[in-house]
C-alpha positions in Angstrom: 14.7 19.6 18.0 11.1 18.9 16.6 8.1 20.4 16.8 5.1 17.5 16.6 1.1 18.1 15.7 -0.6 15.3 16.9 -4.9 15.5 15.5 -7.6 13.7 16.6 -11.5 13.3 17.2 -11.1 11.9 20.6 -9.5 14.3 23.1 -8.9 11.6 25.3 -7.1 9.7 22.5 -5.1 13.0 21.9 -4.1 13.3 25.4 -3.4 9.9 25.7 -0.8 9.7 23.0 0.4 12.9 24.5 1.1 11.8 28.1 2.8 8.6 26.1 5.4 10.5 24.1 5.9 12.4 27.5 7.3 9.0 28.6 9.6 8.5 26.1 13.2 10.9 25.7 12.5 12.5 22.2 13.7 15.6 21.1 10.6 17.0 21.2 10.0 20.6 22.7 6.4 21.5 21.1 3.3 19.3 21.2 -0.2 20.6 19.8 -3.6 19.3 19.4 -5.9 19.2 16.9 -9.5 18.0 17.1 -11.2 19.1 14.2 -9.6 19.6 10.4 -10.0 23.6 10.6 -7.9 22.9 13.5 -5.1 21.0 11.0 -5.1 23.8 8.8 -4.4 26.2 11.1 -1.4 24.4 12.4 0.6 23.1 9.7 -0.1 26.1 8.1 1.0 28.5 11.3 3.6 25.8 12.9 4.9 23.9 10.2 5.2 20.8 12.4 8.4 18.5 11.9 6.2 15.2 12.8 2.5 15.0 12.1 0.0 12.2 13.5 -3.2 12.2 12.2 -6.3 10.3 12.2 -7.6 9.9 8.6 -11.0 9.0 9.9 -11.3 12.9 10.9 -11.2 14.0 7.3 -14.3 13.7 5.5 -14.4 12.1 2.2 -14.7 15.6 0.4 -11.7 17.2 1.9 -9.1 14.8 1.6 -7.8 15.9 -1.4 -7.4 19.7 0.1 -5.9 18.3 3.7 -3.4 16.1 1.4 -2.2 19.1 -0.8 -1.3 20.8 3.2 0.5 17.4 4.3 2.0 17.3 1.5 3.4 21.2 1.9 4.0 22.0 5.4 4.1 18.3 6.9 8.0 17.1 7.8 6.9 13.5 9.0 4.1 11.7 8.6 2.2 9.1 11.0 -1.1 7.9 9.8 -4.0 7.1 12.7 -7.0 5.1 12.2 -9.6 3.1 13.7 -9.5 -0.2 11.3 -6.8 -1.4 9.1 -9.1 -1.0 6.1 -8.3 -0.8 2.3 -9.1 3.3 2.1 -7.1 3.9 4.8 -4.3 2.1 3.9 -4.6 4.1 0.2 -4.1 7.4 2.0 -2.1 6.5 4.3 0.6 5.1 1.1 -0.3 8.7 -0.4 0.8 11.0 2.4 4.3 8.8 2.5 3.3 8.1 6.2 6.2 6.3 8.6 3.7 4.2 9.5 -0.4 3.5 10.2 -1.2 3.2 13.6 -4.7 1.0 14.0 -6.5 1.5 17.6 -6.4 0.5 20.1 -3.0 2.2 19.9 0.5 0.1 20.8 2.8 1.9 23.1 5.7 -0.2 21.3 4.2 0.9 17.8 4.1 4.2 19.1 7.3 3.9 20.3 9.4 2.9 17.4 7.2 4.8 14.6 8.3 8.0 16.5 11.7 7.1 17.0 12.0 6.2 12.9 10.5 9.5 12.6 13.0 11.5 14.3 16.0 9.1 12.6 14.3 10.2 9.4 14.7 13.9 10.2 18.1 13.5 12.0 19.6 11.6 9.4 18.2 14.9 6.4 19.4 17.2 8.9 22.9 15.3 9.6 23.7 14.7 6.3 23.3 18.0 4.6 25.5 19.7 7.2 28.0 16.6 6.4 28.3 16.4 2.7 28.9 20.9 3.1 31.7 20.6 5.2 33.4 17.3 4.0 33.7 17.4 0.3 32.7 21.2 -0.2 30.1 20.5 -2.6 26.4 20.7 -0.9 23.6 18.3 -1.1 21.5 20.4 -3.1 23.6 19.4 -6.4 20.8 15.8 -6.3 18.0 17.9 -5.6 18.2 20.7 -7.5 18.7 20.9 -11.3 21.7 23.5 -11.8 21.4 21.7 -15.7 25.6 21.0 -15.5 26.6 18.5 -17.5 28.2 15.6 -15.2 30.6 13.6 -16.9 31.6 10.9 -14.0 30.4 8.0 -13.2 28.1 7.7 -10.1 26.7 4.7 -7.7 23.3 4.8 -5.6 23.4 2.0 -2.9 20.6 0.4 -0.8 20.1 -2.2 1.6 16.9 -4.0 1.9 16.7 -3.3 5.8 17.1 0.3 6.3 18.9 -0.4 9.9 21.4 -1.8 7.8 22.6 1.3 6.7 24.7 2.7 9.3 26.8 -0.7 8.7 27.0 -0.1 5.2 28.2 3.4 5.9 30.8 2.1 7.6 32.0 -0.9 5.0 32.4 1.9 2.7 34.9 3.9 4.5 36.7 0.7 3.9 36.5 0.0 0.9 39.2 -0.1 -1.8 37.9 2.0 -4.2 39.7 3.0 -7.9 39.3 6.5 -6.9 37.7 7.5 -3.5 33.8 9.0 -4.1 32.2 11.9 -2.5 29.6 10.1 -0.6 25.9 11.3 0.1 23.9 9.6 2.6 20.1 10.0 3.1 17.8 8.5 5.4 17.4 5.4 3.0 20.0 5.1 0.5 23.5 6.0 0.0 24.8 8.5 -3.1 28.8 8.1 -4.2 29.8 10.8 -6.8 33.0 10.2 -8.5 35.4 13.0 -9.8 37.1 11.2 -12.3 36.8 8.4 -15.0 37.1 5.1 -13.5 38.5 2.0 -15.6 35.3 0.2 -15.5 32.3 1.1 -13.3 30.3 -1.9 -13.2 33.7 -3.8 -12.1 34.2 -2.1 -9.3 30.3 -2.0 -8.5 30.0 -6.2 -8.5 33.5 -6.2 -6.5 31.7 -3.7 -3.9 28.5 -6.0 -3.5 30.6 -9.2 -3.5 32.8 -8.0 -0.2 29.3 -6.6 1.2 27.8 -10.2 0.6 31.1 -11.8 2.7 30.5 -9.3 5.6 27.0 -8.6 5.9 24.0 -11.0 5.2 21.8 -8.0 4.5 20.3 -7.8 0.8 22.3 -5.0 -1.1 21.6 -3.2 -4.4 23.7 -1.0 -6.2 22.9 1.0 -9.7 25.4 2.1 -12.0 25.6 5.4 -14.0 28.8 5.1 -16.4 30.5 8.6 -17.8 30.1 10.7 -20.6 26.3 10.7 -20.6 25.3 14.3 -20.8 23.2 14.7 -17.6 23.4 16.7 -14.4 23.5 15.2 -11.3 20.1 15.6 -10.1 19.1 14.1 -13.7 21.7 11.4 -12.9 20.4 10.9 -9.4 16.8 10.5 -9.9 17.0 8.3 -12.8 19.0 6.2 -10.5 16.3 6.5 -8.3 13.8 5.3 -10.6 16.1 2.1 -11.5 16.5 1.3 -8.0 12.8 1.1 -7.4 12.6 -1.9 -9.5 13.8 -3.9 -7.1 10.7 -4.4 -5.9 9.9 -6.5 -8.8 13.4 -8.3 -9.3 14.9 -8.0 -5.4 18.4 -7.1 -4.2 21.7 -8.7 -3.9 22.4 -7.4 -7.9 24.0 -4.8 -10.1 22.0 -3.1 -12.2 22.7 -0.7 -14.8 21.1 2.8 -15.0 20.7 2.6 -19.0 18.2 0.1 -18.1 16.3 2.8 -17.4 12.4 2.4 -17.8 9.1 4.3 -17.1 5.9 2.8 -15.1 3.2 1.6 -17.2 -0.3 2.5 -16.1 -2.5 -0.7 -14.7 -5.9 -0.8 -13.0 -4.7 -1.9 -9.6 -8.4 -3.2 -8.8 -9.8 -6.5 -8.9 -12.5 -7.0 -11.5 -16.1 -8.3 -10.7 -15.2 -11.6 -12.1 -11.6 -12.0 -10.0 -13.6 -11.0 -6.9 -16.1 -14.0 -7.3 -13.1 -16.2 -8.0 -11.4 -15.0 -4.8 -14.5 -15.4 -2.8 -14.8 -19.2 -4.5 -11.4 -19.6 -4.0 -11.3 -18.4 0.0 -14.9 -20.3 0.9 -13.6 -23.9 -0.8 -9.9 -23.5 0.6 -8.1 -23.6 -2.6 -4.6 -23.0 -1.6 -3.2 -24.4 -4.5 -5.8 -22.3 -6.9 -4.7 -19.4 -4.9 -0.9 -19.6 -5.2 -1.3 -19.9 -9.2 -3.0 -17.0 -9.4 -1.1 -14.8 -7.1 2.3 -16.3 -9.1 0.5 -15.6 -12.6 -0.8 -12.1 -11.6 2.4 -11.0 -9.5 5.5 -12.9 -11.1 5.2 -13.0 -14.6 5.6 -9.2 -14.7 7.9 -7.9 -17.3 10.0 -4.4 -17.3 8.0 -1.8 -18.3 7.0 -2.5 -14.5 3.7 -1.0 -13.6 4.1 1.8 -10.6 5.1 -0.5 -7.1 2.3 1.9 -5.7 -0.5 0.5 -7.4 0.6 -3.2 -7.1 0.4 -1.9 -3.5 -2.9 -1.1 -3.8 -4.2 -4.2 -6.3 -2.7 -6.6 -2.8 -4.1 -4.6 -0.2 -7.6 -5.3 -2.8 -6.9 -8.9 -2.1 -6.5 -8.5 1.2 -10.1 -6.8 2.1 -11.4 -9.9 0.3 -9.5 -12.1 2.6 -11.1 -9.5 5.3 -14.9 -10.6 4.4 -14.0 -13.9 4.4 -13.0 -13.8 7.9 -15.8 -12.1 8.7 -18.2 -15.0 7.4 -15.5 -17.5 9.2 -16.0 -15.8 12.3 -12.3 -16.0 13.1 -11.1 -13.3 15.7 -7.9 -14.9 16.8 -5.6 -14.0 13.9 -5.9 -10.3 14.1 -2.0 -9.6 15.0 -1.4 -12.2 11.7 -4.0 -10.0 9.6 -2.1 -6.9 10.8 1.3 -8.2 10.4 0.5 -9.4 6.8 -1.5 -5.4 6.1 2.6 -4.2 7.1 4.4 -6.0 4.9 1.8 -4.8 2.0 2.6 -1.0 2.9 6.2 -1.2 3.9 7.4 -4.6 2.2 10.4 -3.7 0.0 10.2 -6.9 -2.2 7.0 -8.0 -3.9 8.0 -11.9 -4.0 8.1 -11.3 0.0 4.9 -9.7 0.8 3.2 -12.5 -1.7 4.8 -15.3 0.3 3.6 -13.2 3.0 0.0 -13.1 2.0 0.2 -17.2 1.0 1.3 -18.5 4.2 -0.8 -16.4 6.1 -3.5 -17.8 4.1 -2.4 -21.1 4.5 -2.5 -20.5 8.2 -5.9 -19.2 7.9 -7.0 -22.4 6.2 -5.6 -25.3 8.9 -7.0 -23.0 11.3 -10.8 -23.1 10.1 -9.5 -27.4 9.4 -8.6 -28.0 12.8 -11.3 -25.5 14.6 -15.1 -25.5 14.6 -15.5 -22.0 14.3 -19.3 -20.2 13.6 -19.9 -19.0 10.3 -21.8 -15.9 10.1 -25.0 -17.3 8.1 -25.7 -13.6 6.7 -22.8 -12.7 5.4 -22.2 -16.3 3.7 -25.9 -15.8 2.4 -24.6 -12.2 0.8 -21.2 -14.1 -0.3 -23.6 -17.0 -2.1 -25.6 -14.8 -4.2 -22.5 -12.1 -5.0 -21.2 -15.0 -6.8 -24.3 -16.6 -8.0 -26.7 -13.6 -9.1 -26.0 -14.3 -12.3 -27.9 -17.2 -12.3 -31.8 -16.5 -13.5 -32.7 -19.6 -11.8 -31.3 -18.6 -8.2 -33.7 -19.3 -5.4 -34.1 -18.6 -1.3 -34.2 -22.9 -1.4 -30.9 -23.0 -3.0 -28.8 -20.6 -1.2 -30.7 -21.5 2.2 -29.2 -25.1 1.3 -25.6 -23.8 0.9 -26.1 -22.2 4.5 -27.3 -25.4 5.7 -30.3 -23.3 7.2 -34.0 -23.8 6.5 -36.0 -21.0 3.6 -38.2 -19.7 6.4 -35.3 -19.4 8.9 -33.3 -17.9 6.9 -36.0 -15.5 5.0 -36.6 -14.5 9.0 -32.6 -13.4 9.4 -32.7 -11.7 6.0 -35.5 -9.5 7.0 -34.7 -9.5 10.4 -30.7 -7.3 9.3 -31.9 -5.6 6.1 -35.5 -5.1 6.6 -35.9 -6.6 3.1 -37.0 -10.2 1.8 -34.6 -12.1 0.3 -36.1 -11.3 -3.4 -35.6 -7.6 -2.9 -31.8 -8.4 -2.4 -31.1 -10.2 -4.9 -32.5 -7.5 -7.1 -30.8 -5.4 -5.7 -27.3 -6.9 -6.1 -28.0 -7.7 -9.3 -29.1 -3.5 -10.5 -25.8 -2.5 -8.5 -23.6 -5.3 -10.8 -25.6 -3.6 -13.8 -24.3 -0.1 -13.2 -21.3 -1.3 -13.0 -21.4 -2.6 -16.5 -23.0 0.2 -18.2 -20.4 2.5 -16.8 -17.7 0.2 -17.6 -18.2 -1.4 -20.3 -20.0 -0.8 -24.1 -22.2 -3.9 -23.8 -25.7 -3.8 -25.2 -28.1 -3.5 -22.8 -30.2 -6.8 -23.6 -26.9 -8.8 -22.7 -26.4 -6.8 -19.8 -30.0 -8.0 -18.5 -29.0 -11.9 -18.8 -25.3 -11.3 -17.8 -26.8 -10.6 -14.0 -29.9 -12.8 -14.3 -32.6 -11.0 -16.2 -34.0 -13.5 -18.3 -36.0 -10.7 -19.7 -34.7 -7.9 -21.3 -37.8 -5.3 -20.8 -38.2 -6.4 -17.3 -35.4 -5.6 -16.5 -35.6 -2.3 -17.9 -38.6 -1.6 -15.7 -36.7 -3.2 -12.2 -33.7 -0.6 -13.4 -35.5 2.2 -13.7 -37.9 1.4 -10.6 -34.7 1.5 -8.6 -32.9 4.0 -10.0 -35.3 6.4 -11.7 -34.0 6.7 -14.3 -33.8 3.4 -17.5 -30.6 1.9 -18.7 -30.0 3.5 -21.3 -30.4 7.2 -19.3 -28.1 6.1 -16.7 -25.1 5.0 -19.4 -25.9 8.5 -21.0 -25.8 10.6 -17.8 
């Protein structure tokens, strides 16, 4: 039986989740509620819950790292909750390895499915630790604790693309004709086969295992093989096998991989550059499906080992989805939320990069088709800001040009901008140019006069005066601070 902690600022939401859980037959004996971050910390330390359902929005930005460390230390399975599926919340959910990210208003089915998965994860870990110790006499801890004892024989790591198929894989392994019977260690998402003697051909047996599995199942399977005579402990072998298995995010399943091909992850900046952001605004506004395909294929399908860490790729995909969200707002699209959430879920939980990219492209194709087939109300203000953010580099940009782009008169557009932002068009344009200048001052070594020109100022001296008026510092002082 398990302990559950639910943390949410909204008391009614807390009681609602508690009531919903009570309607299902979960093996949960204790449910604790917390409305404030201090209560969450206290309950984590004192209760050490098996499952934590936590509203990410309740955690102040300056306390996030502290709360995250407590979650990692004391919580078992984590389910994240948020009021909106934003890029920032997705990254936070990924960082605490959440089973799922619930977006309010909560769906009873989503609550049920996530809790069932959390309980299954807990039950599987507990059961497999017990089973392996009873059946094999060697403890499960040999995989997780480095005893520094070299293990000279082959080890396989198996993983199905769809986790629900692991049950069938376990049964299949029991029937498979191995050269020699392995010791089987099973976790919630993988299976480890440890052989206690040399094999005639570890890779050949693994390929036969994959081939026979594909004869009885359509579920994609990947196998990573550690061959013998490498003086590493079982823990070191297991960690290496897991690293190699993570490359299936890039290369897909249905293959046998050799652990000798282990590479470290390479670093990359996952966020879109200003130029890439402008390009995405243009491609989305113009409905350039083929250009988007070409960009996505070049950015994600030409990758070679050593690959970027998969979490960085998820961050990059989420930043692209943030551009899509802004596009949907500009176009006034309200009836594609379910499809948007499916793509969001695919980015967070999809096991293969190729399928995630295809999901995004298909979603955008459907979105463009919908716009072509319907007269959708455009948010004039959003369209105006998007145009300015794309064309601010033009020193001759005028209100009349922007008004023509959004099909409104200059006077009416000026009225709308002043009404919403309490600022004139000129003030908004200057603000955007100064913000872009700040980014360039911080991220490049470009000369200040070049930066002035690149953000739309003809005269560097005028740029410096405007910059100081906005920031109380000269461009040079800003860069040196």
